[in-house]
TORGUNU-601617 format. One record per atom (N, C-alpha, C): residue number from 1; residue in three letters; atom name; y, z, x. Coordinates in steps of 0.001 Angstrom, whole numbers, plus 524288, in hexadecimal, padded with zeros to 5 digits. Layout:
NUM:ALA:CA:Y:Z:X $
...
This chain:
1:UNK:N:1A748:85DDA:8C561 $
1:UNK:CA:1A6A1:85A27:8C992 $
1:UNK:C:1AA9B:855C5:8C8C5 $
2:UNK:N:1AD63:85475:8CCBE $
2:UNK:CA:1B14A:85056:8CC4D $
2:UNK:C:1AEA6:84B08:8CCF1 $
3:UNK:N:1B15C:84706:8CB51 $
3:UNK:CA:1AF41:841C0:8CBB2 $
3:UNK:C:1AE72:84027:8D160 $
4:UNK:N:1B193:8423A:8D4DE $
4:UNK:CA:1B11B:840DB:8DA5E $
4:UNK:C:1AC61:84363:8DCF5 $
5:UNK:N:1AA56:84793:8DAB4 $
5:UNK:CA:1A60F:84A77:8DD18 $
5:UNK:C:1A0AC:8486C:8DB71 $
6:UNK:N:1A074:844B1:8D7D1 $
6:UNK:CA:19B66:842B9:8D5FD $
6:UNK:C:198A9:83F7D:8DA33 $
7:UNK:N:1938B:83FAD:8DA0C $
7:UNK:CA:19068:83C81:8DD9F $
7:UNK:C:18F7D:83730:8DB0C $
8:UNK:N:191C3:8331F:8DD2F $
8:UNK:CA:19167:82DF0:8DAD2 $
8:UNK:C:18D6D:82A66:8DD85 $
9:UNK:N:18A5E:82C8D:8E0F3 $
9:UNK:CA:186B5:82945:8E3DB $
9:UNK:C:182C5:8269B:8E03E $
10:UNK:N:1810E:82947:8DC18 $
10:UNK:CA:17D4D:826EC:8D87B $
10:UNK:C:17FBA:8227C:8D560 $
11:UNK:N:184B6:822D0:8D418 $
11:UNK:CA:1872E:81EBB:8D0F5 $
11:UNK:C:1876B:81996:8D3F1 $
12:UNK:N:187FA:819BA:8D90A $
12:UNK:CA:18800:814F2:8DC1E $
12:UNK:C:18293:8127C:8DC33 $
13:UNK:N:17E95:815AC:8DC15 $
13:UNK:CA:1793A:813B9:8DC1C $
13:UNK:C:17822:81079:8D740 $
14:UNK:N:17A35:8120B:8D2C0 $
14:UNK:CA:1795E:80F1F:8CDE8 $
14:UNK:C:17B8D:809A3:8CE7B $
15:UNK:N:18037:8092B:8D0AB $
15:UNK:CA:18297:8040D:8D17A $
15:UNK:C:17F6A:800AC:8D528 $
16:UNK:N:17D53:802F2:8D93F $
16:UNK:CA:17A28:7FFFB:8DCEF $
16:UNK:C:1751B:7FE23:8DA5D $
17:UNK:N:172AC:8017D:8D720 $
17:UNK:CA:16DE4:7FFF0:8D465 $
17:UNK:C:16EFE:7FB6E:8D0B0 $
18:UNK:N:17364:7FBA4:8CDFF $
18:UNK:CA:174C2:7F777:8CA5C $
18:UNK:C:17594:7F25C:8CD54 $
19:UNK:N:17828:7F2A4:8D1BB $
19:UNK:CA:178EB:7EDF7:8D4E5 $
19:UNK:C:173C6:7EBB8:8D6C7 $
20:UNK:N:17034:7EF10:8D83A $
20:UNK:CA:16B07:7ED56:8D9F9 $
20:UNK:C:16825:7EAB0:8D57C $
21:UNK:N:16885:7ECEC:8D0D9 $
21:UNK:CA:165E9:7EA9B:8CC4B $
21:UNK:C:1682A:7E537:8CB2D $
22:UNK:N:16D49:7E4A9:8CB77 $
22:UNK:CA:16FBA:7DF9B:8CA81 $
22:UNK:C:16E16:7DB9B:8CEA0 $
23:UNK:N:16DBF:7DD47:8D381 $
23:UNK:CA:16C10:7D9C3:8D7A8 $
23:UNK:C:16678:7D7FB:8D6B9 $
24:UNK:N:16323:7DB97:8D520 $
24:UNK:CA:15DB3:7DA30:8D41B $
24:UNK:C:15D44:7D684:8CF77 $
25:UNK:N:16064:7D75F:8CB6D $
25:UNK:CA:1603C:7D3F5:8C6E1 $
25:UNK:C:161EA:7CE6E:8C85C $
26:UNK:N:165E6:7CE06:8CBAD $
26:UNK:CA:167B4:7C8E4:8CD6A $
26:UNK:C:1638B:7C621:8D09F $
27:UNK:N:16093:7C915:8D397 $
27:UNK:CA:15CBE:7C6C8:8D719 $
27:UNK:C:15756:7C636:8D4B2 $
28:UNK:N:156BB:7C7A0:8CFB7 $
28:UNK:CA:15196:7C759:8CD3D $
28:UNK:C:14F89:7C1C2:8CD46 $
29:UNK:N:152CD:7BE09:8CBD2 $
29:UNK:CA:15122:7B89A:8CBCC $
29:UNK:C:14FB3:7B6D8:8D14F $
30:UNK:N:152C6:7B87B:8D51F $
30:UNK:CA:151B1:7B72F:8DA95 $
30:UNK:C:14C58:7B947:8DC33 $
31:UNK:N:14B43:7BE30:8DADC $
31:UNK:CA:1463D:7C086:8DC57 $
31:UNK:C:141B4:7BDDF:8D996 $
32:UNK:N:1426D:7BC5F:8D4A9 $
32:UNK:CA:13E32:7B9E5:8D1C4 $
32:UNK:C:13CF4:7B478:8D3EB $
33:UNK:N:140EC:7B175:8D54B $
33:UNK:CA:14012:7AC26:8D725 $
33:UNK:C:13E6F:7ABED:8DCD7 $
34:UNK:N:1403F:7AF9C:8E001 $
34:UNK:CA:13F48:7AF54:8E59A $
34:UNK:C:13C43:7B40C:8E797 $
35:UNK:N:138D1:7B610:8E465 $
35:UNK:CA:135C1:7BAA7:8E5C8 $
35:UNK:C:130EC:7B94A:8E8ED $
36:UNK:N:12CF7:7BC95:8E8A3 $
36:UNK:CA:12839:7BBE1:8EBC6 $
36:UNK:C:12560:7B6B9:8EAD4 $
37:UNK:N:12537:7B4EC:8E601 $
37:UNK:CA:1227E:7AFFF:8E4E2 $
37:UNK:C:1253B:7AB71:8E796 $
38:UNK:N:12A65:7AB78:8E77F $
38:UNK:CA:12D68:7A75B:8EA10 $
38:UNK:C:12C70:7A772:8EFF7 $
39:UNK:N:12C6D:7AC1A:8F235 $
39:UNK:CA:12B96:7AC93:8F7D6 $
39:UNK:C:12617:7AAE1:8F965 $
40:UNK:N:1222A:7AC15:8F627 $
40:UNK:CA:11CCA:7AA58:8F737 $
40:UNK:C:11C7E:7A460:8F71C $
41:UNK:N:11EF0:7A21B:8F32C $
41:UNK:CA:11EE5:79C66:8F2A1 $
41:UNK:C:1219E:799D5:8F750 $
42:UNK:N:125F5:79C20:8F904 $
42:UNK:CA:128C2:79A03:8FD84 $
42:UNK:C:12562:79A58:90270 $
43:UNK:N:122AD:79EC0:90341 $
43:UNK:CA:11F39:79F52:907C7 $
43:UNK:C:11AC9:79B4B:907A0 $
44:UNK:N:118F3:79A1D:902E6 $
44:UNK:CA:114D7:79631:9024E $
44:UNK:C:116BA:790EA:90463 $
45:UNK:N:11B7E:78F63:90307 $
45:UNK:CA:11D88:78A6A:904E5 $
45:UNK:C:11EB8:78A9D:90AB9 $
46:UNK:N:12061:78F0B:90CC0 $
46:UNK:CA:12147:78F8F:91269 $
46:UNK:C:11C30:78E99:9154E $
47:UNK:N:117E7:790D5:9136C $
47:UNK:CA:112CD:78FF9:915EE $
47:UNK:C:11146:78A36:915C2 $
48:UNK:N:11258:787AC:9115A $
48:UNK:CA:11119:7821B:910EC $
48:UNK:C:1145A:77EE2:914BB $
49:UNK:N:1194E:7802F:91545 $
49:UNK:CA:11CA9:77D6E:91905 $
49:UNK:C:11AC2:77E5D:91E95 $
50:UNK:N:1191B:78326:91FC4 $
50:UNK:CA:1172C:7845D:9250A $
50:UNK:C:11233:7815B:9264F $
51:UNK:N:10F19:7801A:92250 $
51:UNK:CA:10A5C:77CF4:92321 $
51:UNK:C:10BA7:77737:923FA $
52:UNK:N:11091:775B7:9233E $
52:UNK:CA:11233:7704E:9241C $
52:UNK:C:1127F:76D04:91F34 $
53:UNK:N:111E7:76F65:91AAE $
53:UNK:CA:1123F:76C64:915D5 $
53:UNK:C:117D1:76A88:914E6 $
54:UNK:N:11841:765FB:9128E $
54:UNK:CA:11D56:763FA:910DF $
54:UNK:C:11D4B:76423:90AF0 $
55:UNK:N:120FC:766F7:908B9 $
55:UNK:CA:12135:767E1:90319 $
55:UNK:C:1260A:7652F:900F3 $
56:UNK:N:12591:7627F:8FC86 $
56:UNK:CA:12A30:75FE9:8FA52 $
56:UNK:C:12E0C:763D4:8F7F9 $
57:UNK:N:13315:76298:8F879 $
57:UNK:CA:13730:765CC:8F621 $
57:UNK:C:136AE:76593:8F037 $
58:UNK:N:13713:769FE:8EDAD $
58:UNK:CA:13693:76A4B:8E804 $
58:UNK:C:13AEB:76742:8E54D $
59:UNK:N:13F8C:7670B:8E78E $
59:UNK:CA:14410:76485:8E51B $
59:UNK:C:1447F:75EBA:8E65A $
60:UNK:N:1443C:75D48:8EB64 $
60:UNK:CA:14543:757D5:8ECDB $
60:UNK:C:1405E:754D4:8EE6D $
61:UNK:N:13C17:75787:8EF76 $
61:UNK:CA:13749:754F5:8F105 $
61:UNK:C:136F4:753C7:8F6D2 $
62:UNK:N:13B0E:7550F:8F9D2 $
62:UNK:CA:13AF5:7543A:8FF76 $
62:UNK:C:13720:757EE:90215 $
63:UNK:N:135C8:756BA:906E0 $
63:UNK:CA:131EF:759D5:909B8 $
63:UNK:C:13443:75EF1:90BBE $
64:UNK:N:1313A:76313:90B44 $
64:UNK:CA:13280:76826:90D91 $
64:UNK:C:12E4D:76966:9118A $
65:UNK:N:12FE7:76B45:91616 $
65:UNK:CA:12C20:76CF0:919FA $
65:UNK:C:12DDD:7721F:91C4A $
66:UNK:N:12B51:773C0:9206F $
66:UNK:CA:12C4F:778EB:922B9 $
66:UNK:C:13200:77999:92461 $
67:UNK:N:13468:7757D:92666 $
67:UNK:CA:139C5:775D7:9285D $
67:UNK:C:13DEA:774FF:9242E $
68:UNK:N:13C6B:773B5:91F77 $
68:UNK:CA:14038:772AF:91B4F $
68:UNK:C:142FB:777A9:919A2 $
69:UNK:N:147CC:77706:917F1 $
69:UNK:CA:14AC1:77B55:915AE $
69:UNK:C:14980:77B5F:90FD4 $
70:UNK:N:145F9:77ED6:90E34 $
70:UNK:CA:14405:77EC5:908D5 $
70:UNK:C:14478:78418:90643 $
71:UNK:N:14424:78400:90114 $
71:UNK:CA:14418:788C3:8FDEA $
71:UNK:C:13FF0:78823:8F9B7 $
72:UNK:N:13E39:78C80:8F7A1 $
72:UNK:CA:13A7B:78C5B:8F357 $
72:UNK:C:13D95:78BE1:8EE4C $
73:UNK:N:13D0E:7877F:8EBB6 $
73:UNK:CA:1402B:7860E:8E727 $
73:UNK:C:13D33:7873F:8E226 $
74:UNK:N:13FF9:788C9:8DE15 $
74:UNK:CA:13D9C:789CB:8D8FD $
74:UNK:C:13DCB:784EA:8D5A0 $
75:UNK:N:139C6:78424:8D29C $
75:UNK:CA:139A9:77FE2:8CED8 $
75:UNK:C:13DA1:78116:8CA91 $
76:UNK:N:140D4:77D46:8C918 $
76:UNK:CA:144E4:77E27:8C52A $
76:UNK:C:1429A:77F58:8BFCB $
77:UNK:N:13E38:77D06:8BE9A $
77:UNK:CA:13BF0:77DCA:8B96C $
77:UNK:C:1386A:78291:8B921 $
78:UNK:N:13617:7840C:8BD7A $
78:UNK:CA:132AD:788A0:8BDAB $
78:UNK:C:133E7:78BBF:8C29B $
79:UNK:N:1377A:78F9E:8C249 $
79:UNK:CA:13914:7928E:8C6ED $
79:UNK:C:134AC:7957B:8C9A5 $
80:UNK:N:13037:79620:8C724 $
80:UNK:CA:12BD2:798C9:8C9A3 $
80:UNK:C:1294E:7955B:8CDCE $
81:UNK:N:12A22:79045:8CD7E $
81:UNK:CA:127F1:78CA0:8D151 $
81:UNK:C:12BE3:78BC4:8D5A5 $
82:UNK:N:12A0A:78B51:8DA74 $
82:UNK:CA:12D94:78A79:8DED3 $
82:UNK:C:12B2C:786B9:8E2C3 $
83:UNK:N:12E8A:7839B:8E515 $
83:UNK:CA:12CE5:77FA6:8E8C9 $
83:UNK:C:130ED:77F57:8ED2A $
84:UNK:N:12F62:77D8A:8F1BF $
84:UNK:CA:13339:77D04:8F5F5 $
84:UNK:C:136BB:77849:8F517 $
85:UNK:N:13B9E:778D8:8F69A $
85:UNK:CA:13F48:7747E:8F674 $
85:UNK:C:14332:7752A:8FAE1 $
86:UNK:N:145CE:770D8:8FC38 $
86:UNK:CA:149DC:7712F:9002F $
86:UNK:C:14DF0:77525:8FE6E $
87:UNK:N:15037:777E8:90216 $
87:UNK:CA:15435:77BC2:900D5 $
87:UNK:C:158BD:7792D:8FDED $
88:UNK:N:15A59:77491:8FFB6 $
88:UNK:CA:15EB3:771D7:8FD28 $
88:UNK:C:15D47:77018:8F7A2 $
89:UNK:N:15872:76E6F:8F6D1 $
89:UNK:CA:156BA:76CD6:8F18F $
89:UNK:C:1569D:77188:8EDE5 $
90:UNK:N:154A5:775ED:8EFD6 $
90:UNK:CA:15449:77AA2:8ECA5 $
90:UNK:C:159B7:77C9E:8EB2C $
91:UNK:N:15D56:77C9D:8EEE3 $
91:UNK:CA:16294:77E95:8EDDF $
91:UNK:C:165AA:77B00:8EA41 $
92:UNK:N:1646E:775F3:8EA31 $
92:UNK:CA:16724:77243:8E6C5 $
92:UNK:C:164B8:77218:8E14F $
93:UNK:N:16034:7746D:8E09F $
93:UNK:CA:15D56:7741C:8DBAC $
93:UNK:C:16057:77620:8D6F2 $
94:UNK:N:16359:77A60:8D73D $
94:UNK:CA:16611:77C2B:8D286 $
94:UNK:C:169D2:77827:8D046 $
95:UNK:N:16B8E:7748E:8D378 $
95:UNK:CA:16F33:77099:8D1A7 $
95:UNK:C:16C6D:76BDA:8CF6A $
96:UNK:N:16744:76BAB:8D009 $
96:UNK:CA:16446:76730:8CE2D $
96:UNK:C:15FF7:768B3:8CA65 $
97:UNK:N:15FF7:76D5D:8C878 $
97:UNK:CA:15B99:76F25:8C54D $
97:UNK:C:15B6C:76C75:8C005 $
98:UNK:N:156D1:76BEE:8BE03 $
98:UNK:CA:155EE:769BD:8B8D8 $
98:UNK:C:15522:76E57:8B52D $
99:UNK:N:157F4:76E67:8B0F2 $
99:UNK:CA:1574A:772BC:8AD4D $
99:UNK:C:15245:7720D:8AA3D $
100:UNK:N:1501B:77662:8A885 $
100:UNK:CA:14B40:77625:8A590 $
100:UNK:C:14C44:774B1:89FE9 $
101:UNK:N:15120:774D5:89E58 $
101:UNK:CA:1527B:773AA:898EB $
101:UNK:C:1534E:76DD0:89844 $
102:UNK:N:150D7:76B7A:89480 $
102:UNK:CA:15187:765E7:89359 $
102:UNK:C:155F6:7655A:88F7E $
103:UNK:N:159FF:76283:890DA $
103:UNK:CA:15E88:761C4:88D6D $
103:UNK:C:15DF7:75CEE:88A37 $
């Protein structure tokens, strides 16, 4: 059998599986932080906003209401905890974070 006559369809599948595994490994942290628990917590705050509650921003303390542009923010010291904050406050947080290490 010559090299040109071989069926190489299976060899391409191995490469695709490896790429899929790498993509999943990269997204593992994303799935853990923004999985079902995060979505449940976000829905909880949406219901509270729909009831008319005004909730303080986790970062700046300003008021958040139904019409606010908000995101569910993670606590810097305990990522398992999450609170609503303004989208701009949440996006600026990596530049203002306090490290857990005392120097």
